[in-house]
VEXDRENLUM-179048 format. One line per 4 residues: number of its first residue (from 1); their letters; for each residue x, y, z of N, C-alpha, C, O, CB. Coordinates in pm, 1 decimal. Glycine has a CB too. Example, Ala and Ser with C-alpha at 12.3 -4.5 7.8 and 13.67 -1.06 7.14 Angstrom:
1) as) 1319.0 -569.0 780.0 1230.0 -450.0 780.0 1320.0 -330.0 780.0 1423.6 -331.9 846.5 1130.8 -447.3 904.6; 1285.0 -225.0 708.0 1367.0 -106.0 714.0 1290.0 3.0 787.0 1340.9 113.8 803.9 1408.4 -59.8 572.5
//
This chain:
1) msia) 9572.8 7226.4 -9997.3 9651.1 7279.0 -10108.0 9794.8 7232.4 -10090.6 9859.8 7266.0 -9991.6 9642.7 7434.7 -10114.9; 9843.2 7157.0 -10183.9 9983.2 7117.3 -10180.8 10066.6 7235.2 -10229.3 10029.8 7302.6 -10325.5 10008.6 6989.9 -10268.3; 10176.9 7259.3 -10163.9 10256.9 7377.0 -10193.9 10401.5 7335.6 -10220.9 10457.3 7249.8 -10152.6 10249.9 7479.0 -10077.9; 10460.1 7398.9 -10321.9 10600.4 7375.6 -10355.4 10654.9 7504.3 -10416.7 10580.2 7582.3 -10475.9 10617.2 7253.1 -10454.0
5) wdea) 10784.3 7525.5 -10402.1 10847.9 7645.2 -10457.3 10844.5 7639.6 -10609.4 10862.3 7534.3 -10670.6 10993.8 7658.8 -10406.7; 10821.4 7755.1 -10667.2 10824.0 7772.2 -10811.9 10895.9 7903.9 -10838.3 10868.1 8003.4 -10771.5 10678.2 7771.1 -10874.7; 10986.5 7906.1 -10933.0 11062.1 8028.2 -10963.2 10972.2 8144.5 -11002.3 11014.1 8260.0 -10995.1 11161.0 8001.7 -11074.3; 10849.5 8115.7 -11043.4 10754.7 8223.4 -11075.6 10720.2 8304.9 -10950.9 10666.4 8415.1 -10962.2 10625.9 8165.2 -11137.9
9) lavg) 10750.7 8251.9 -10831.8 10724.2 8321.7 -10706.6 10841.6 8410.2 -10662.9 10831.1 8480.9 -10562.6 10692.5 8221.0 -10597.8; 10952.2 8407.1 -10736.3 11070.9 8483.8 -10699.0 11046.8 8633.2 -10718.7 10995.0 8676.5 -10821.6 11192.5 8438.4 -10781.3; 11085.9 8711.0 -10617.0 11073.3 8857.0 -10627.2 11204.9 8921.5 -10669.7 11209.3 9041.9 -10694.8 11027.4 8916.0 -10493.3; 11311.3 8843.3 -10678.0 11437.8 8895.5 -10727.1 11539.7 8930.8 -10620.8 11650.4 8973.6 -10653.7 11412.1 9013.5 -10807.5
13) dpii) 11505.1 8914.1 -10494.5 11601.3 8935.5 -10386.9 11634.8 8797.9 -10330.4 11545.2 8727.5 -10283.8 11544.6 9032.8 -10275.0; 11762.5 8758.2 -10333.7 11796.4 8621.4 -10293.0 11756.7 8586.4 -10149.4 11717.5 8472.9 -10122.3 11943.2 8600.5 -10309.0; 11766.4 8680.9 -10059.0 11731.7 8652.1 -9918.9 11580.8 8635.6 -9903.6 11534.8 8541.9 -9838.3 11782.6 8764.8 -9825.6; 11504.8 8725.3 -9962.9 11358.2 8717.0 -9955.1 11310.3 8588.3 -10021.7 11224.5 8518.1 -9968.2 11291.8 8840.8 -10022.3
17) dsdh) 11366.7 8557.8 -10139.4 11326.5 8435.8 -10208.6 11363.5 8311.3 -10128.6 11287.7 8214.4 -10126.3 11390.7 8429.9 -10346.7; 11479.2 8313.1 -10063.2 11519.3 8200.8 -9977.9 11423.1 8185.4 -9860.0 11384.7 8073.9 -9824.5 11663.7 8220.7 -9926.7; 11384.8 8297.7 -9799.8 11285.6 8293.5 -9691.2 11155.3 8231.3 -9739.8 11097.8 8145.7 -9672.6 11259.2 8435.2 -9636.0; 11109.1 8274.8 -9856.8 10983.3 8222.1 -9910.5 10994.4 8071.1 -9933.2 10901.1 7996.5 -9903.5 10946.1 8293.8 -10042.9
21) rrmi) 11109.0 8026.4 -9985.9 11128.3 7882.8 -10007.1 11118.2 7807.0 -9874.5 11051.8 7703.7 -9865.5 11265.2 7855.9 -10073.9; 11185.1 7860.0 -9772.2 11184.6 7792.7 -9640.8 11043.9 7794.5 -9579.8 11002.1 7696.8 -9517.7 11285.6 7861.0 -9544.1; 10971.4 7904.7 -9597.1 10833.9 7910.5 -9546.3 10749.5 7802.5 -9613.4 10669.8 7735.5 -9547.7 10771.6 8050.9 -9570.7; 10767.1 7786.1 -9741.7 10693.0 7683.4 -9815.7 10728.4 7544.7 -9763.3 10640.4 7460.0 -9748.1 10722.9 7692.7 -9967.2
25) elia) 10856.1 7521.0 -9735.8 10897.7 7391.0 -9681.1 10830.7 7364.0 -9545.8 10782.2 7253.7 -9520.9 11051.5 7385.9 -9666.0; 10828.4 7464.6 -9459.5 10768.3 7447.1 -9327.1 10617.5 7426.1 -9336.3 10561.3 7344.3 -9263.5 10798.6 7568.1 -9238.7; 10552.5 7499.5 -9425.2 10408.2 7481.3 -9443.9 10380.7 7341.1 -9497.7 10284.5 7276.4 -9456.3 10350.7 7589.0 -9540.4; 10464.4 7294.2 -9589.2 10448.6 7158.0 -9641.7 10463.7 7054.9 -9529.6 10395.8 6952.2 -9530.1 10552.0 7130.6 -9753.7
29) elea) 10552.9 7082.1 -9433.2 10567.4 6992.4 -9318.2 10438.7 6987.9 -9236.2 10397.3 6881.0 -9191.3 10685.0 7037.0 -9229.6; 10375.4 7103.7 -9216.7 10248.5 7104.9 -9143.0 10141.7 7028.9 -9220.2 10062.9 6954.6 -9161.7 10202.1 7249.7 -9116.3; 10139.1 7047.6 -9351.8 10041.9 6974.0 -9433.6 10066.3 6823.8 -9424.4 9971.7 6745.5 -9415.3 10049.0 7019.9 -9580.6; 10193.2 6783.8 -9426.7 10227.6 6641.8 -9418.9 10186.8 6582.1 -9284.7 10156.2 6463.2 -9275.4 10377.5 6622.1 -9441.5
33) agra) 10186.8 6665.0 -9181.5 10146.1 6616.2 -9049.1 10002.4 6566.2 -9052.2 9964.2 6482.0 -8971.0 10161.3 6727.3 -8943.1; 9924.0 6616.3 -9143.5 9785.9 6571.9 -9156.1 9772.9 6433.0 -9214.3 9666.8 6371.2 -9206.7 9709.6 6667.8 -9240.2; 9880.2 6384.3 -9272.2 9877.4 6251.6 -9332.8 9957.2 6150.1 -9250.6 9980.3 6037.7 -9295.3 9932.1 6258.0 -9475.1; 9998.6 6189.7 -9131.6 10082.9 6102.7 -9049.6 10022.9 6088.8 -8910.2 9924.3 6154.1 -8876.3 10227.1 6157.9 -9041.3
37) eidc) 10084.0 6003.3 -8831.5 10045.4 5991.4 -8691.0 10074.3 6122.7 -8620.5 10164.2 6196.6 -8660.9 10120.2 5873.9 -8621.7; 10000.4 6151.8 -8517.3 10021.0 6276.3 -8442.9 10159.3 6275.3 -8379.7 10194.3 6184.8 -8304.0 9911.8 6295.1 -8334.4; 10235.7 6376.1 -8411.9 10368.2 6397.9 -8353.7 10365.6 6537.9 -8294.7 10405.0 6635.0 -8359.2 10484.8 6381.0 -8460.9; 10318.6 6546.3 -8171.6 10299.4 6677.0 -8107.9 10427.7 6758.2 -8103.1 10426.2 6877.9 -8131.8 10245.7 6659.1 -7967.5
41) agig) 10537.6 6695.3 -8067.5 10664.5 6767.8 -8058.0 10708.3 6817.1 -8195.4 10754.0 6930.6 -8209.4 10773.8 6678.3 -7996.2; 10694.5 6733.1 -8295.6 10733.6 6771.5 -8431.4 10648.6 6884.8 -8485.2 10700.8 6979.1 -8544.5 10724.3 6652.5 -8524.3; 10518.3 6876.5 -8465.0 10428.3 6982.9 -8509.5 10462.4 7112.2 -8436.1 10466.3 7219.1 -8497.0 10279.8 6943.9 -8485.7; 10486.7 7102.9 -8306.6 10521.2 7221.1 -8228.0 10649.5 7286.2 -8276.0 10656.5 7408.6 -8287.0 10534.2 7184.5 -8082.1
45) rtll) 10752.4 7204.8 -8305.0 10879.1 7258.9 -8355.4 10859.6 7327.9 -8490.1 10913.7 7436.0 -8513.5 10983.9 7147.1 -8368.2; 10782.9 7265.8 -8577.8 10759.0 7323.8 -8709.9 10681.5 7453.7 -8697.6 10714.0 7552.2 -8763.9 10683.2 7225.0 -8799.8; 10580.7 7454.5 -8614.3 10500.7 7574.9 -8594.7 10584.2 7688.2 -8536.0 10570.7 7803.2 -8577.6 10381.8 7545.2 -8503.8; 10670.0 7656.5 -8440.2 10758.8 7757.0 -8381.5 10858.7 7808.2 -8485.2 10882.5 7928.7 -8494.2 10833.4 7698.5 -8260.2
49) altd) 10917.0 7717.8 -8562.9 11013.0 7758.4 -8665.9 10946.7 7848.5 -8769.5 11006.1 7946.8 -8813.7 11073.8 7635.0 -8734.5; 10824.2 7815.3 -8808.1 10752.0 7897.3 -8906.1 10720.4 8035.6 -8849.0 10736.6 8136.5 -8917.6 10621.8 7827.0 -8949.4; 10676.0 8039.9 -8725.4 10644.9 8167.9 -8661.4 10769.8 8255.1 -8650.9 10765.8 8373.9 -8682.8 10584.4 8145.1 -8521.7; 10880.5 8196.0 -8606.2 11006.0 8270.9 -8595.9 11052.9 8320.3 -8733.0 11094.4 8435.3 -8747.7 11114.7 8183.8 -8531.6
53) lcre) 11045.8 8232.6 -8831.9 11087.8 8271.9 -8967.1 11000.4 8384.9 -9020.3 11051.6 8480.3 -9079.0 11082.1 8151.1 -9062.8; 10870.6 8375.4 -9000.7 10780.7 8481.2 -9048.2 10815.4 8614.3 -8982.6 10819.7 8717.4 -9049.7 10633.6 8444.5 -9019.7; 10839.7 8612.7 -8853.8 10875.1 8735.4 -8781.6 11001.1 8797.8 -8842.9 11003.7 8917.4 -8871.7 10897.2 8705.8 -8630.1; 11104.3 8717.1 -8862.6 11231.2 8765.0 -8919.4 11213.9 8807.3 -9065.4 11263.5 8912.1 -9106.8 11339.5 8655.6 -8908.7
57) hfar) 11144.4 8726.2 -9141.7 11124.1 8753.9 -9283.8 11046.3 8883.3 -9304.6 11083.1 8966.2 -9387.7 11050.8 8637.7 -9350.6; 10939.8 8899.5 -9229.3 10857.7 9019.8 -9246.9 10940.2 9145.3 -9218.7 10927.1 9245.6 -9289.0 10733.7 9015.3 -9154.2; 11024.4 9139.8 -9117.0 11110.2 9255.4 -9086.9 11207.2 9280.7 -9202.8 11227.0 9395.2 -9243.4 11189.1 9232.3 -8954.5; 11267.3 9174.5 -9255.7 11360.1 9189.3 -9369.6 11288.2 9243.6 -9492.3 11338.2 9333.5 -9559.9 11426.3 9054.3 -9403.6
61) eeal) 11171.7 9188.7 -9520.4 11098.7 9228.6 -9640.9 11054.3 9374.7 -9631.7 11064.4 9449.0 -9729.3 10976.5 9137.2 -9662.5; 11006.0 9415.2 -9516.3 10962.3 9554.1 -9499.0 11081.2 9649.5 -9506.9 11068.0 9759.9 -9559.9 10889.1 9571.6 -9364.4; 11196.7 9608.8 -9455.1 11317.1 9691.3 -9465.7 11358.2 9704.6 -9612.4 11396.2 9812.9 -9656.8 11432.8 9630.7 -9382.1; 11350.6 9595.3 -9686.8 11382.6 9599.6 -9829.8 11285.9 9691.6 -9903.0 11327.4 9770.9 -9987.5 11378.2 9458.1 -9891.1
65) qrav) 11159.0 9681.5 -9871.3 11059.3 9766.1 -9936.0 11089.3 9914.4 -9911.1 11080.7 9996.4 -10002.5 10918.4 9730.8 -9885.3; 11124.0 9947.2 -9788.0 11158.8 10086.7 -9758.2 11283.8 10127.7 -9836.0 11290.5 10238.3 -9889.6 11181.2 10106.3 -9605.9; 11381.9 10038.9 -9842.0 11509.1 10069.8 -9907.9 11492.2 10093.3 -10058.3 11564.4 10173.9 -10117.0 11608.6 9956.6 -9884.5; 11397.6 10023.5 -10120.3 11378.3 10038.8 -10265.1 11268.0 10139.1 -10298.3 11234.4 10158.8 -10415.0 11345.4 9903.9 -10327.9
69) gfpe) 11212.0 10202.4 -10195.1 11111.7 10306.3 -10217.2 10974.5 10255.5 -10256.1 10901.2 10323.5 -10328.0 11159.0 10397.8 -10321.5; 10938.9 10137.5 -10209.9 10806.5 10081.0 -10240.2 10699.7 10160.0 -10165.0 10705.3 10169.3 -10042.4 10799.9 9929.4 -10202.0; 10601.7 10217.5 -10236.8 10504.8 10306.0 -10171.6 10398.2 10236.5 -10087.5 10328.9 10303.2 -10010.8 10437.5 10386.9 -10274.3; 10383.1 10105.8 -10099.3 10277.4 10033.7 -10027.0 10330.7 9956.2 -9906.0 10269.3 9859.2 -9861.8 10206.7 9937.6 -10121.4
73) teah) 10443.7 9999.1 -9853.7 10506.4 9926.4 -9743.2 10414.5 9916.5 -9621.4 10406.6 9810.7 -9558.9 10636.9 9994.1 -9703.6; 10346.0 10023.3 -9587.3 10261.3 10021.9 -9467.3 10145.9 9921.7 -9480.8 10116.0 9849.3 -9385.8 10205.6 10162.6 -9440.3; 10082.3 9917.0 -9595.0 9974.4 9819.4 -9616.9 10030.8 9676.9 -9610.0 9967.5 9586.2 -9556.0 9904.8 9843.8 -9754.5; 10148.3 9660.0 -9664.7 10214.4 9530.5 -9662.8 10245.6 9490.1 -9517.6 10226.1 9375.2 -9478.1 10344.2 9534.4 -9748.2
77) rtah) 10294.0 9586.7 -9440.2 10326.1 9562.4 -9299.8 10201.6 9518.3 -9222.6 10208.8 9429.5 -9137.6 10386.5 9688.9 -9235.8; 10088.6 9580.0 -9252.5 9963.7 9544.7 -9185.8 9925.1 9399.7 -9215.0 9884.7 9327.2 -9124.1 9851.4 9639.2 -9229.8; 9937.2 9357.1 -9340.3 9906.2 9218.3 -9376.5 9999.6 9121.7 -9303.7 9955.8 9017.7 -9254.5 9917.4 9198.3 -9529.4; 10127.8 9156.2 -9297.0 10224.0 9072.9 -9224.5 10186.8 9063.1 -9076.9 10188.5 8954.6 -9018.7 10366.2 9129.4 -9239.7
81) hmll) 10153.6 9176.4 -9017.3 10119.6 9182.0 -8875.4 9998.9 9092.0 -8844.5 9997.7 9021.2 -8743.8 10090.1 9327.4 -8833.1; 9899.7 9095.4 -8930.5 9779.0 9014.1 -8908.6 9813.0 8865.0 -8911.4 9765.8 8789.5 -8826.5 9671.6 9046.2 -9015.5; 9894.1 8822.1 -9007.9 9929.7 8681.0 -9014.3 10015.5 8641.9 -8894.6 9995.3 8535.5 -8836.1 10003.4 8649.9 -9145.3; 10109.3 8725.2 -8858.4 10196.7 8693.7 -8745.7 10115.7 8680.1 -8617.2 10142.0 8589.8 -8537.7 10304.8 8801.8 -8729.4
85) krle) 10019.1 8766.4 -8595.4 9934.5 8756.6 -8475.8 9856.5 8624.5 -8477.3 9838.6 8561.6 -8373.0 9836.7 8877.4 -8467.6; 9810.8 8583.7 -8594.0 9737.0 8457.3 -8605.9 9828.8 8339.8 -8571.7 9790.5 8249.9 -8496.8 9678.8 8440.8 -8749.1; 9950.0 8341.3 -8627.3 10044.5 8233.7 -8598.1 10080.0 8229.6 -8449.5 10086.0 8122.3 -8389.5 10171.6 8250.7 -8682.0; 10103.3 8346.1 -8391.1 10137.9 8351.5 -8249.0 10023.8 8299.7 -8162.2 10047.8 8233.6 -8061.2 10173.6 8494.6 -8208.4
89) avla) 9900.5 8329.3 -8200.6 9785.6 8280.9 -8124.1 9773.9 8128.9 -8133.4 9747.8 8062.3 -8033.2 9656.2 8347.1 -8174.2; 9793.2 8074.3 -8252.5 9787.5 7929.0 -8268.4 9900.9 7864.4 -8190.4 9880.7 7762.7 -8124.0 9794.9 7889.2 -8417.7; 10019.7 7922.5 -8198.1 10133.7 7868.8 -8125.9 10108.6 7869.8 -7975.0 10137.9 7771.7 -7906.6 10259.8 7948.6 -8159.3; 10055.0 7978.7 -7923.6 10024.9 7988.3 -7780.4 9920.0 7884.7 -7740.1 9934.5 7818.3 -7637.5 9975.7 8130.3 -7744.9
93) hygd) 9815.9 7870.9 -7819.8 9711.0 7773.1 -7790.9 9767.4 7631.9 -7797.7 9736.1 7547.8 -7713.4 9593.1 7788.6 -7889.3; 9849.2 7606.5 -7896.3 9909.2 7474.6 -7912.5 10001.1 7443.5 -7795.2 10009.4 7329.6 -7749.3 9986.6 7466.1 -8044.8; 10070.2 7547.3 -7747.4 10161.7 7529.9 -7634.9 10092.5 7492.0 -7505.0 10156.8 7445.4 -7411.0 10239.3 7655.1 -7613.9; 9959.8 7512.3 -7499.8 9884.2 7476.0 -7380.2 9871.8 7325.1 -7364.5 9832.7 7275.6 -7258.8 9745.9 7538.8 -7384.6
97) gcde) 9904.9 7253.9 -7468.5 9896.7 7109.0 -7463.1 9870.8 7053.3 -7600.3 9826.6 7124.9 -7690.1 9788.4 7064.3 -7366.5; 9897.6 6928.0 -7616.6 9879.2 6864.6 -7746.5 9780.1 6749.6 -7731.8 9794.3 6663.2 -7645.2 10014.8 6814.1 -7804.0; 9683.6 6751.1 -7815.1 9591.0 6640.6 -7824.1 9548.1 6631.8 -7969.9 9592.5 6710.2 -8053.8 9468.1 6659.2 -7727.5; 9463.7 6538.2 -7998.4 9423.3 6516.8 -8137.4 9355.1 6640.4 -8196.9 9376.7 6672.7 -8313.7 9329.7 6396.6 -8146.7
101) vrag) 9273.9 6708.8 -8118.1 9203.6 6826.8 -8168.3 9302.3 6938.8 -8202.4 9295.1 6997.1 -8310.6 9101.0 6876.2 -8064.4; 9394.5 6968.7 -8110.3 9493.6 7074.4 -8136.2 9582.7 7038.5 -8254.4 9612.5 7123.9 -8337.9 9579.9 7099.0 -8011.4; 9625.0 6913.7 -8262.0 9707.8 6870.1 -8373.6 9630.7 6885.1 -8504.6 9687.5 6926.0 -8605.9 9753.6 6723.9 -8353.8; 9502.5 6852.3 -8502.9 9419.5 6867.4 -8622.8 9406.2 7012.4 -8665.7 9406.9 7042.7 -8785.0 9281.9 6809.0 -8598.6
105) ivrt) 9394.2 7101.7 -8569.0 9384.6 7244.6 -8599.2 9512.5 7292.3 -8667.7 9506.7 7366.4 -8765.8 9358.6 7326.4 -8470.1; 9626.1 7250.6 -8616.9 9753.7 7292.0 -8675.4 9769.5 7234.2 -8815.4 9817.8 7303.0 -8905.3 9871.0 7248.1 -8586.2; 9729.9 7109.9 -8835.2 9740.1 7050.6 -8968.4 9650.3 7124.9 -9067.1 9690.0 7148.6 -9181.2 9702.6 6901.2 -8964.1; 9531.0 7161.4 -9024.3 9439.7 7237.6 -9109.5 9499.0 7374.8 -9139.3 9481.5 7428.5 -9248.7 9301.0 7252.1 -9042.6
109) lgds) 9568.4 7430.3 -9042.2 9633.7 7559.1 -9060.7 9732.3 7554.3 -9176.7 9747.6 7653.1 -9248.6 9705.2 7601.3 -8932.6; 9798.9 7441.7 -9195.9 9894.2 7428.1 -9306.2 9832.0 7461.0 -9439.6 9891.6 7532.7 -9519.9 9950.2 7288.5 -9310.2; 9713.2 7410.0 -9464.5 9643.9 7437.7 -9590.6 9608.7 7585.4 -9602.2 9626.5 7646.0 -9707.8 9516.8 7352.5 -9602.0; 9559.7 7641.9 -9495.2 9524.6 7783.6 -9493.7 9647.8 7870.9 -9517.9 9641.2 7967.9 -9593.4 9458.8 7820.8 -9360.1
113) latw) 9759.8 7836.7 -9454.2 9883.1 7912.9 -9471.8 9936.7 7900.4 -9613.5 9987.2 7997.7 -9669.6 9988.3 7866.6 -9372.3; 9926.2 7783.1 -9671.2 9971.8 7764.0 -9808.6 9895.5 7856.7 -9902.6 9954.6 7922.0 -9988.6 9954.3 7616.9 -9851.9; 9765.0 7861.6 -9885.5 9682.1 7949.3 -9968.0 9719.6 8095.1 -9945.6 9733.6 8171.8 -10040.9 9533.2 7927.4 -9937.5; 9735.9 8133.3 -9817.4 9769.7 8272.6 -9786.5 9903.9 8310.2 -9846.8 9915.6 8414.9 -9910.4 9772.0 8295.4 -9634.6
117) lvsh) 10005.9 8226.2 -9828.1 10140.6 8260.4 -9872.7 10147.2 8276.1 -10023.6 10202.1 8374.6 -10073.0 10239.5 8154.7 -9827.5; 10092.8 8181.7 -10096.8 10096.4 8192.0 -10242.7 10020.5 8315.7 -10288.0 10068.9 8390.3 -10373.2 10037.2 8065.5 -10308.2; 9902.8 8338.1 -10232.5 9824.8 8456.9 -10268.1 9900.3 8584.4 -10233.4 9900.8 8679.3 -10311.9 9689.1 8455.3 -10196.8; 9963.8 8587.7 -10117.2 10037.5 8706.1 -10073.5 10156.0 8734.0 -10165.9 10179.2 8848.4 -10205.2 10086.3 8688.5 -9929.0
121) ivnn) 10230.0 8629.7 -10200.0 10344.9 8650.0 -10288.8 10297.5 8698.1 -10425.5 10350.1 8795.9 -10478.7 10427.1 8519.4 -10303.2; 10198.4 8629.7 -10482.5 10151.4 8662.6 -10617.5 10083.4 8799.3 -10622.3 10106.4 8876.2 -10715.6 10054.8 8555.2 -10667.0; 10000.2 8830.3 -10523.3 9921.1 8953.4 -10528.3 9984.2 9072.4 -10457.9 9947.9 9186.3 -10487.1 9788.1 8928.3 -10469.1; 10077.4 9049.8 -10366.2 10136.2 9160.2 -10291.2 10286.4 9173.9 -10314.4 10334.4 9280.6 -10352.6 10109.3 9142.0 -10144.1
125) dmef) 10359.6 9066.3 -10291.4 10504.4 9075.4 -10304.6 10546.7 9106.6 -10448.3 10645.1 9177.4 -10469.6 10568.9 8945.7 -10258.5; 10475.4 9055.9 -10544.1 10511.1 9082.9 -10683.8 10498.1 9231.9 -10718.1 10557.3 9279.0 -10815.2 10422.5 8999.9 -10777.7; 10421.0 9305.0 -10638.6 10407.9 9449.2 -10662.3 10539.4 9522.3 -10638.3 10564.2 9625.5 -10700.6 10299.1 9508.0 -10572.7; 10623.6 9471.4 -10549.8 10750.0 9541.1 -10526.2 10866.2 9479.7 -10604.5 10979.0 9527.9 -10594.3 10782.2 9540.2 -10378.1
129) kpyv) 10840.6 9374.6 -10682.0 10946.3 9313.5 -10764.5 11011.1 9415.1 -10859.1 11133.6 9415.3 -10870.9 10888.7 9196.8 -10845.8; 10934.2 9501.6 -10927.4 10999.3 9600.4 -11014.9 11088.9 9698.0 -10938.8 11189.9 9743.9 -10992.2 10894.1 9678.2 -11091.2; 11052.8 9729.7 -10815.5 11134.6 9819.9 -10733.2 11266.6 9752.0 -10697.2 11371.7 9816.0 -10696.0 11058.3 9861.6 -10604.3; 11260.3 9622.2 -10668.1 11381.7 9546.2 -10638.0 11471.1 9541.3 -10762.4 11592.7 9558.4 -10753.5 11346.3 9402.0 -10589.7
133) amag) 11409.3 9517.8 -10877.5 11486.4 9510.9 -11002.8 11552.7 9645.2 -11034.2 11669.4 9649.2 -11073.2 11395.0 9468.7 -11120.0; 11479.0 9754.5 -11017.5 11535.1 9887.6 -11044.4 11649.2 9918.4 -10948.0 11751.1 9974.2 -10988.9 11425.6 9996.0 -11033.2; 11633.9 9883.5 -10823.4 11738.3 9909.5 -10724.1 11862.8 9828.3 -10757.6 11974.7 9876.1 -10739.2 11688.3 9875.8 -10581.4; 11844.3 9705.9 -10806.5 11956.3 9620.6 -10844.0 12029.7 9673.7 -10965.1 12151.7 9660.0 -10975.1 11908.5 9480.5 -10871.0
137) qga) 11956.6 9734.4 -11057.2 12019.2 9788.8 -11178.0 12099.3 9913.3 -11144.8 12199.2 9942.5 -11210.5 11913.4 9820.9 -11284.4; 12056.2 9986.7 -11043.4 12125.4 10111.6 -11008.0 12248.9 10087.2 -10924.5 12330.6 10177.4 -10906.1 12032.1 10203.9 -10933.2; 12263.6 9964.3 -10873.0 12376.8 9936.2 -10783.6 12504.2 9913.9 -10860.0 12608.7 9889.1 -10799.8 12348.1 9815.5 -10697.7
//
């Protein structure tokens, strides 16, 4: 799945939307790795950057959800936690060494992450968009 930012994915918070854009860029880098020669260091850096960004983003997004009174924050947190654990496991496994098989797994992960992220934004994050809008109007 080729992935690119689209304003239809914006939830209305500039920081959250910026995070989503950067996540999409990093996932696109992993996808591109599947069309290039194996660059173990590059794939590792991208995977680490994505994992770190997800950790930071999820904390920011959950804090925003609490601040705007979004009632499904806990379910959202659980979905974030599951993805973060998956990324951390892949990162740890990848850190054990780089070879064609591990590089292939990470490249395949790019497609899976692209699907997850778009689905998560459209089906989950959009649920709190009205709360963000209401909070912005009250400010």
